[in-house]
C-alpha positions as CSV (number, residue, x, y, z in Angstrom):
1,M,10.2,14.2,-4.3
2,I,7.2,11.6,-5.0
3,I,8.3,7.2,-4.6
4,V,5.8,5.4,-5.6
5,A,6.0,1.6,-4.4
6,G,4.3,-1.5,-4.2
7,H,3.3,-4.1,-6.5
8,L,0.0,-6.2,-8.2
9,I,-0.7,-9.7,-8.3
10,V,-2.0,-11.6,-11.2
11,R,-2.8,-15.1,-13.1
12,P,1.1,-16.5,-13.0
13,D,0.3,-17.9,-16.2
14,E,-0.7,-14.0,-17.2
15,R,2.4,-12.4,-15.4
16,Q,4.6,-12.4,-19.0
17,S,1.7,-11.5,-21.3
18,Y,1.0,-8.3,-18.4
19,L,4.7,-7.5,-18.0
20,D,4.8,-7.6,-21.9
21,G,2.0,-5.5,-21.8
22,C,4.1,-2.7,-19.8
23,V,7.4,-2.1,-21.8
24,S,5.4,1.3,-23.8
25,V,4.1,2.5,-20.5
26,V,7.6,2.1,-19.1
27,E,9.6,3.8,-21.6
28,Q,6.5,6.1,-21.4
29,A,7.2,7.5,-18.5
30,R,10.5,7.5,-17.9
31,A,10.8,10.0,-21.4
32,T,8.0,11.8,-19.4
33,P,10.1,14.9,-17.9
34,G,10.3,14.9,-14.2
35,C,10.7,10.8,-14.1
36,L,13.5,10.4,-12.4
37,D,13.2,6.4,-12.3
38,F,10.2,4.3,-13.7
39,A,10.4,0.5,-13.2
40,I,7.5,-2.3,-13.4
41,S,9.3,-6.1,-12.8
42,P,9.0,-9.5,-12.2
43,D,9.1,-11.1,-8.5
44,L,11.7,-13.6,-8.1
45,A,10.1,-15.6,-5.1
46,D,6.2,-15.1,-6.7
47,S,5.0,-15.0,-9.5
48,G,2.3,-14.5,-10.0
49,R,3.9,-10.8,-8.2
50,I,4.5,-7.3,-10.1
51,N,6.8,-4.9,-8.4
52,V,6.2,-1.0,-9.1
53,F,9.0,1.8,-8.2
54,E,8.4,4.9,-9.1
55,R,10.8,8.5,-8.9
56,W,9.3,11.3,-9.6
57,E,10.3,15.6,-9.3
58,S,6.9,16.2,-7.7
59,E,3.4,15.7,-8.2
60,A,2.6,18.0,-11.2
61,P,4.5,15.6,-14.0
62,L,3.3,12.1,-12.0
63,E,-0.2,13.4,-12.2
64,A,0.4,14.7,-15.9
65,F,1.9,11.5,-16.5
66,R,-0.8,8.9,-14.9
67,G,-3.8,10.2,-16.5
68,S,-6.8,7.8,-16.6
69,G,-4.1,5.0,-14.4
70,P,-4.3,1.0,-16.6
71,S,-5.6,-0.1,-19.3
72,D,-8.4,-2.0,-19.1
73,D,-7.2,-5.2,-20.0
74,Q,-4.2,-4.6,-17.7
75,S,-6.9,-3.7,-14.8
76,A,-8.7,-6.8,-15.8
77,A,-6.1,-9.0,-14.8
78,M,-5.3,-7.8,-11.2
79,L,-6.5,-9.3,-9.2
80,S,-5.1,-7.4,-6.5
81,A,-3.1,-4.0,-6.0
82,S,-1.1,-2.5,-3.1
83,V,0.6,0.2,-4.0
84,D,1.2,3.8,-2.1
85,E,2.6,6.7,-2.2
86,Y,5.5,8.9,0.0
87,R,6.2,12.4,-0.3
88,L,9.7,13.2,0.4
89,D,10.6,16.9,1.7
């Protein structure tokens, strides 16, 4: 199993727009075979932080879903990111 967890930092006034743009990404991920859980959510204590949590059966479905990564608009909105992968055997 692979867990992807961390956070993104965006401008507080852009956070809701960023999250609105992620709805289809979450829906697509959850519909992908091998995806066990996928969540992108606002942090309750930091208005510029977005929490990321993913759980995948293995590397293959994760890589197939990930493709080229975030869109150009999403990448431009990110001020920083701290997201890591953890492999569980």
